[in-house]
Every structure is written in C-alpha cells, then in structure tokens.
C-alpha positions in Angstrom: 14.0 17.8 -30.6 12.7 20.6 -32.6 11.3 24.0 -31.3 8.0 23.5 -32.4 7.7 20.0 -31.1 6.0 19.5 -27.5 8.3 19.0 -24.4 9.1 15.4 -24.2 8.4 13.9 -20.7 10.3 10.8 -19.3 8.7 9.6 -16.3 10.5 6.9 -14.4 7.8 4.8 -12.2 7.9 1.7 -10.7 4.7 1.6 -9.7 3.1 1.9 -12.9 4.1 -1.7 -13.7 0.6 -2.6 -13.3 -1.7 -1.3 -16.2 -4.5 -1.7 -13.9 -3.2 0.7 -11.1 -0.2 3.0 -11.3 -0.3 3.4 -15.2 -3.8 4.6 -15.5 -3.0 7.8 -14.1 -0.7 8.6 -17.4 -3.5 7.9 -19.7 -5.1 11.4 -19.6 -1.5 12.6 -21.1 -2.3 11.0 -24.0 -5.0 13.3 -25.1 -2.9 16.4 -24.6 -1.0 18.0 -27.6 1.1 19.7 -25.4 3.6 16.8 -23.9 4.9 14.0 -25.4 5.0 11.4 -22.6 7.7 8.6 -22.3 7.1 6.0 -19.5 10.0 3.4 -18.1 8.8 0.7 -15.9 10.2 -2.5 -15.1 9.6 -5.7 -17.0 9.4 -7.6 -13.9 8.7 -6.4 -10.6 8.7 -7.9 -6.9 6.4 -6.6 -4.4 5.3 -7.9 -1.0 6.6 -11.9 -2.3 4.5 -11.3 -5.5 6.1 -11.2 -9.0 4.4 -8.8 -11.5 5.1 -8.7 -15.2 4.6 -6.2 -16.8 1.7 -5.9 -19.5 3.5 -5.4 -22.9 0.1 -4.2 -24.4 -0.1 -0.6 -26.0 -1.1 2.1 -23.9 -3.2 5.0 -25.6 -1.3 8.0 -26.3 2.0 7.5 -24.4 5.0 5.3 -25.3 5.8 2.9 -22.5 9.5 1.2 -22.5 9.5 -2.0 -20.3 13.0 -2.3 -19.1 15.0 -4.7 -17.1 16.1 -3.6 -13.6 19.2 -4.9 -11.4 18.8 -5.4 -7.6 15.3 -6.4 -7.8 15.0 -7.8 -4.2 18.2 -6.9 -2.6 17.7 -7.0 1.0 15.2 -4.7 3.2 15.8 -1.8 1.1 15.1 -3.5 -2.3 12.6 -0.9 -3.6 15.3 1.5 -3.4 18.3 -0.3 -4.9 17.0 -0.9 -8.2 18.3 0.5 -11.3 18.0 0.4 -15.2 21.1 -0.7 -17.0 19.6 0.6 -20.2 18.8 4.1 -19.0 21.6 5.9 -20.5 20.9 4.7 -24.1 17.4 5.7 -24.0 18.0 9.2 -22.3 20.3 9.8 -25.1 17.8 8.5 -27.6 14.7 10.3 -26.4 16.9 13.8 -25.3 13.8 14.5 -22.7 13.1 17.9 -21.7 12.2 16.6 -18.4 12.8 13.6 -16.2 10.2 12.6 -13.8 10.3 10.2 -11.1 7.8 8.7 -9.4 10.3 7.1 -6.6 11.5 8.5 -3.5 14.9 10.7 -3.8 16.9 8.5 -1.7 16.7 5.6 -4.2 19.5 4.5 -6.6 17.2 4.7 -9.8 16.8 8.6 -8.6 20.7 9.2 -8.4 20.9 7.5 -11.8 18.5 9.9 -13.2 20.1 12.7 -11.7 23.7 11.7 -12.9 22.3 10.9 -16.4 19.7 13.9 -16.8 21.8 16.0 -19.3 19.7 19.1 -20.2 16.5 17.7 -18.9 14.9 19.1 -15.8 14.3 16.8 -12.7 10.9 16.5 -11.0 10.8 14.4 -8.2 7.4 13.0 -6.5 7.9 12.4 -2.9 5.7 10.7 -0.1 7.9 10.1 2.9 6.6 12.1 6.0 8.5 11.4 8.6 11.9 13.5 8.7 14.7 10.7 9.8 18.3 10.2 8.9 19.0 7.5 6.5 21.8 5.0 6.5 24.9 5.3 4.0 24.5 5.8 1.2 21.0 6.8 1.4 21.4 9.9 3.1 24.1 11.3 0.6 22.0 10.0 -2.4 19.2 12.0 -1.0 21.1 15.4 -0.5 22.4 15.1 -3.9 19.3 14.4 -5.7 17.3 17.1 -4.1 20.1 19.8 -4.5 19.7 18.8 -8.2 15.8 18.6 -8.3 14.0 21.5 -10.4 10.5 20.9 -8.9 8.9 18.7 -6.2 5.1 17.1 -6.4 4.4 16.4 -2.6 2.0 13.7 -1.5 1.1 15.7 1.7 2.5 18.9 3.9 4.7 16.5 6.0 6.3 15.4 3.0 7.2 18.8 1.7 8.8 19.3 5.6 10.6 16.4 4.9 12.3 17.5 1.7 12.9 21.4 2.9 14.5 20.0 6.1 16.7 17.9 3.7 18.0 21.1 1.6 15.7 21.4 -1.0 14.8 25.1 -2.0 12.8 24.9 -5.2 9.1 24.8 -5.8 6.8 22.5 -4.7 3.3 21.5 -5.9 0.7 18.7 -4.5 -0.1 15.6 -6.0 -2.5 12.9 -5.1 -3.3 9.5 -5.7 -6.2 9.1 -8.4 -9.3 7.0 -8.0 -10.4 4.5 -10.7 -14.1 5.6 -11.3 -15.1 2.7 -13.5 -14.8 0.7 -10.2 -15.3 3.4 -7.3 -18.7 5.4 -7.8 -21.9 5.6 -5.8 -25.0 3.8 -6.2 -27.3 4.9 -8.7 -30.1 3.9 -6.3 -29.1 3.2 -2.7 -30.6 0.3 -1.5 -31.2 2.0 2.0 -31.0 5.7 2.9 -28.8 5.9 6.2 -31.8 6.6 8.3 -33.9 3.5 7.3 -30.7 1.0 8.2 -31.2 -1.1 11.2 -27.9 0.4 12.6 -25.1 3.1 11.6 -22.9 1.1 9.6 -19.2 2.4 9.9 -16.3 0.4 8.0 -12.6 0.0 7.7 -10.6 -1.4 4.8 -6.9 -2.0 5.1 -4.3 -3.9 6.9 -5.6 -5.2 10.4 -2.5 -3.8 12.3 -2.2 -1.7 16.0 -1.1 1.1 14.3 -4.5 1.8 12.4 -6.4 2.3 15.7 -9.4 0.1 15.3 -9.5 -1.0 18.6 -10.5 2.9 19.2 -13.5 2.2 17.0 -14.2 -0.9 19.0 -14.1 0.9 22.5 -16.2 4.0 20.6 -19.0 1.8 19.5 -19.4 0.0 23.0 -20.0 3.4 24.5 -22.4 4.8 21.6 -26.1 5.7 22.4 -27.3 5.0 19.2 -27.0 1.1 17.2 -23.8 1.1 15.4 -22.6 -1.7 13.3 -18.5 -2.1 12.2 -17.5 -3.9 9.2 -13.8 -4.7 8.8 -12.3 -5.6 5.6 -8.6 -6.6 5.3 -6.1 -9.2 6.9 -3.2 -8.9 9.4 -1.5 -9.8 12.3 -3.7 -8.0 14.4 -6.8 -9.9 13.8 -6.8 -12.1 16.8 -6.6 -9.5 19.3 -9.1 -7.9 17.6 -11.6 -10.7 17.6 -10.9 -11.3 21.4 -11.6 -7.6 21.9 -14.7 -7.9 20.5 -16.0 -11.1 22.5 -14.6 -9.0 25.6 -16.6 -6.1 24.7 -19.9 -8.0 24.0 -19.9 -6.8 20.1 -19.8 -10.1 18.5 -23.3 -9.2 16.7 -22.0 -5.9 15.6 -18.6 -6.4 14.2 -17.8 -8.1 11.0 -14.6 -9.4 9.4 -14.0 -10.5 6.0 -10.7 -10.6 4.0 -9.3 -8.8 1.0 -11.3 -8.4 -2.0 -10.9 -7.3 -5.8 -11.5 -3.6 -6.6 -15.1 -3.9 -7.6 -15.7 -5.9 -4.5 -14.0 -3.1 -2.1 -16.1 -0.6 -4.1 -19.4 -2.7 -3.2 -18.4 -2.9 0.4 -17.6 0.9 0.8 -21.0 1.7 -0.7 -22.7 -0.4 1.9 -21.3 2.1 4.6 -22.5 5.2 6.2 -19.0 6.2 7.0 -15.5 4.9 6.6 -13.1 5.1 9.2 -9.5 5.8 9.4 -8.1 6.0 12.6 -4.2 5.8 12.1 -2.2 6.4 15.2 1.4 8.2 14.9 4.5 6.4 16.1 8.2 7.1 15.4 7.6 5.0 12.2 4.3 5.6 11.1 2.4 8.6 10.0 -0.4 8.5 7.3 1.1 9.5 3.9 -1.9 9.4 1.9 -5.0 7.1 2.5 -6.0 5.9 -1.0 -8.9 4.2 0.9 -10.2 8.0 1.9 -10.6 8.7 -1.8 -12.0 5.6 -2.8 -14.7 5.7 -0.1 -15.5 9.2 -1.3 -15.5 8.3 -4.7 -18.5 6.1 -3.9 -20.0 8.9 -2.0 -19.4 7.7 1.6 -17.9 10.4 4.0 -14.7 9.8 5.8 -13.8 10.1 10.0 -10.6 10.2 10.3 -7.7 10.8 12.9 -5.5 13.7 12.8 -2.6 11.6 11.9 -0.1 12.7 9.0 -2.0 13.5 5.6 -5.9 12.2 6.6 -7.0 15.4 7.4 -5.7 17.3 4.2 -7.1 14.2 2.3 -10.3 14.2 3.7 -11.1 17.8 3.3 -14.9 18.7 4.0 -15.8 15.2 2.8 -15.7 14.3 6.4 -14.9 14.6 10.2 -11.7 14.5 11.9 -11.6 13.3 15.5 -8.2 13.0 17.8 -6.0 10.1 17.5 -6.6 7.5 20.2 -9.6 9.1 21.7 -12.6 6.9 21.4 -14.9 9.0 23.4 -14.7 12.0 20.9 -15.4 9.1 18.5 -18.4 7.7 20.1 -19.6 11.4 20.3 -19.1 12.4 17.0 -21.2 9.3 15.8 -24.0 9.6 18.3 -24.4 13.0 16.7 -24.0 12.4 13.1 -26.1 9.1 13.0 -29.3 11.0 13.8 -28.7 13.8 11.5 -29.3 12.9 8.0 -28.9 16.2 6.6 -25.3 16.3 7.9 -24.6 13.2 6.3 -25.7 14.2 3.2 -24.0 17.3 3.1 -20.7 15.5 3.8 -21.5 12.7 1.0 -21.7 15.6 -1.4 -18.9 17.1 -0.3 -16.7 13.9 -0.5 -17.8 13.3 -4.1 -16.7 16.9 -4.5 -13.4 16.3 -3.1 -12.5 13.8 -5.6 -13.8 15.2 -8.4 -11.6 18.4 -7.9 -8.7 16.6 -6.5 -8.3 12.9 -7.1 -9.8 11.8 -10.4 -7.0 10.5 -13.1 -7.3 13.6 -15.2 -6.7 15.8 -11.9 -3.5 13.9 -10.9 -2.6 13.8 -14.6 -2.8 17.9 -14.6 -1.0 18.1 -11.6 1.7 16.1 -13.1 1.8 17.8 -16.4 1.8 21.3 -14.7 4.8 20.6 -12.6 6.9 19.1 -15.5 6.1 21.9 -18.3 6.5 24.6 -15.4 10.3 22.7 -14.8 10.8 22.9 -18.4 10.4 26.4 -18.9 12.3 27.6 -16.1 15.2 25.1 -17.1 15.0 26.8 -20.6 14.7 30.4 -18.9 18.1 29.5 -17.0 
C-alpha cells in the first residue's frame, strides 16, 4: 500500500455471515476515510442445526469476501476447527496493515491468521470468561496466538483476566455487541405508564435453562407485597419444570409463556415490560459473557434487573439494578421498592437509554474496533 492510503483492515469473522446481525457492526466503518475495511466470512456456516448461506449482496463502504471453509461442523469443537483454504492468497493480494479476528484465540482460524499475518498487526476479540485448561491442541494454539497478538478487544473484565492468565501482556480495550436501533427503540407514546398498569410487569427473553435463574424470579414474585406479573419469551429444556413450579406456587394467572419471536416481535415484547430480568447463576461451566438482551431491553427504554453473574453488572451499568445470585428474597424486596417508585423507574429508564447510546450502538462498536486497529497498526509501524 502507498504511504498516503488509509490503513487496510482485514477482519475475519464467522458471526458476520448474516447481513441482518453480525455484519451490521461494520457498516459505520464504510463512512470513515481513515480505514479501508475488508471482511472475510464463510460462504456457508453451520450453527445450532441451521445452515446459513452468506448473502452476496453489496455491503456499503466495505469489501466482503465470501470464502469456502474447511471443517465446518467437525465434532463438538466445530466452531473452532474451521479455516479458509484461500486465506493465504487473499492476504498476499491485500497486504493488510491489520488482521482482526472476531474469533476466539484457540480457534484454528486464529492460528492460521497468526501464521499468515506477514507484516500485519494482529487484533483479537475475546469473549471466554472462565479460565480453564483446553484440550490439545487448543491450549497450544491459544498460547501461540496470544503471544503474537498486538491488541485485545475484550467483552468483559473476566475475559481480560482469562487472556492475562494465559500470558497476554499487550494492550486491552473493551468492545460490546451492537444493538439494531431500527428494531429496538422506545415506544413514541407508551400505552400505559408503569404506575397505571394493573401489575408491575417483569420479563425474560432467552433460553429456558436452569442456569438462567428463572426459578428465583418465580419464588420472588410469590413473596412480593405488590402485584407482579412475569412474562417469559423463549424455549428450552427447563420449560416443563418451570410450568410445574408456577402451578405449585399458585402463579398461573401471573406468569405467561411464549416461544421465540423475530427481532421486531422481541422488541415489542420488551417494550411491554417495566423491567427485564437476567438472573444467571455462576457454575463451573457458565458465567454470563455479555447478555445481549440487556442492551436490547435498554435500547427500548426498559431497565434491567440483573444478577452479579459475569458481565451482567458491567453491561447493565446505571441502567438497572443488580441483586445477588440465587437470592429470591433480595429480588422480591427490590421489586416491592421500585414498583411503587415511578421517579426511580424513570431515572433508570433514561440511564438505560444513555448506556446504549454511549456504549452499544453500531457506531460505538465500530469506533471501538477502528480505534484498536489503528492503534495496533501505529504501534507495529513504530516497532
């Protein structure tokens, strides 16, 4: 590249296979003149039993390379085994200043990028927030990749602690997940203000599994002094047990279940709530890595009641309240207090919106990505 050309960023990201989700975070970069962004995504991706074929349509301001992958669904580590046979040729042609990976550092594609990087700075995005020794060869791959990474973009303080514990010594900056504000936004004219609703309405969106602490919410609303309704959106193996618990607690008139919905339906559901709950419980295998539904609810002006698990307190910020894990009593006391305090609810609702605008719009996420890549490129040139 010529010295006058903007730094060229080659981002490798299987989550960006979808134009309706992961790829949206890149579009604000297309309006900047200080970066030249190329994005590599799988031509076909396998996830949770679904086959996702990448959309070949034009993407505004960025160049997308749809490339075949090998080992798309091999065994339990399928997400981390894939690689791109054509990546060497592409890197030679583009000669990027930065290679950014929206992949975990123990993935085969991360090792492929580390070996093929040439003069490019390596920027790695990390989510894993539980420190555990990985089986061969993944522990070796993680060590090699982190030792050759120039900048880490971390989803949470716990994710930073994991890469530090595995030998990474370079700079770290934070990055969140962006919210699609075309779907997730407040009602222009709310149908009913919180104080006018027949019951304080809390809700949950996500998988119905034991680790999400929905049982604690049921036990809490059985204890509250004020009328409280709980609406659940999602599916999962714990649904039968939850329905039985609802019957046992005499809550059949106050708890509702509905299945998954499209983004617009999820947004409508969130806007019907006074507060969202996310009460994840920490286990040896589970610690909340981010909690996208937190930011989706907050973008709708709905504050969040979260547990102390993982990244929940950091993502929630001032746009909600935090209660101890597995503590229905503390949750019931909080609900009784805020359900009769419209000023507090309005304050937290505004703080929720402010939190999203400052940290979790696609513009904000793209800015975090660009700043890390530009910093890494400048440091590598300096070295």
